N, C-alpha and C positions, 0 to 999 in steps of 0.2 A: 500650408495645409498641415494641420496637426494630426497626430496618430490617434486612432480611435481606441477606446478602452475595450478589451475583450469582455464579453458578457458571459455570465455563468449560465450553462445550459439549464433549461427549465426542469429537467428531470433530476438535477442534483440539488439537494436541499441545503447543503452547506457550501462554502467557498471551495473552489477546485483549484489545485495547484498542478500545473504541468511542469515537470522538472526538466531543467536544462543541465548544465554542467555541475551546478551546486545542488546537492541533494539535501534540501532542508524543508521540513514540514513543520508547520506550527500546530500546536494542540488544537484539535477540533476540525482541522482542514481535511478534505477528502483529496487524496493524491490520485490524479488521473494518469494511468499508465496504459490506456487503450491505444490501439493502432501500432503497437510495437511488436516486433517478431521475437518469439521465445528463443533464447532465455533472457533477453534484455529486461522485460518487466520483473522477472524473478530477481535478477541481479540488482536492479535499482531498489526493489522492495527490501531486499536483505541489507543493502547499504543504509537505507532509511531506518530499518530496525536497529542496526548497529549504532547509529548516531542518536537514536531517540533516548531520552532519559528513562531510567527505570521507573515503572509505575505509569508510564504514559500509554495512551491508546492511539493506535494508527488505523486509519481508514483508507483503504486503497481500492481503486476501481481498475479492473483489467478485463480484457476480452479474450485472453489466451487461456483456454481451459487447462492446457498442459502446464502453464506457469502457475495457475491457481493450485493445481495438485502438488506441484513441486514446493510451492510456498507453504501450503498447509502442512505438508510432511515435515519440512525443515523446522517450522515454528513449533509443531508438536514435539519434535525431537529435542528442542531446547526447553521443553517443559512450560511453554506459554499457552495461554488461552487464545483460540482462534475461532472465528465464526465466518461462514460464507453464506451470502444471501444473493438472490437474483437482483441485479441493479436495474436492468432493462432487458429487452429481448436478447441482446448480444453480449452483455457484460455482467460481471459479478462484483459485489462489494465484499471485500475481505476486511474484517475487523480483528485487530491483534492487540491483546493486552500484554505489554512488555512487563514481565515479572520482575519483582524486586530481587528475587533469588532465581538465577538461571541455573538450569541443570548443567552440571560439570561433565565434560567428556572423560571417559575412563582412559587411563594411561596404559 
């Protein structure tokens, strides 16, 4: 008996990636971090952002409002553009544009 291929939920318009141990997101994918307890979604999102090439756009879905607030605050502090939109009744779509020039921390 072969394994079945997981289906993309109907409310997600683009392919969804559920991250395991290797945090890799392809351009245009929506990374699904729902169902995780804060701060795990925040930590995973920040690792994705760190690994993403400059100039890329990350789209992340999460259902922890606390992590959404933490992520938006951190991304703005780095000088990047971020947008939060309602994804469905219980989750949010965060879109982050990774700047070519990141804000430097003061020494």
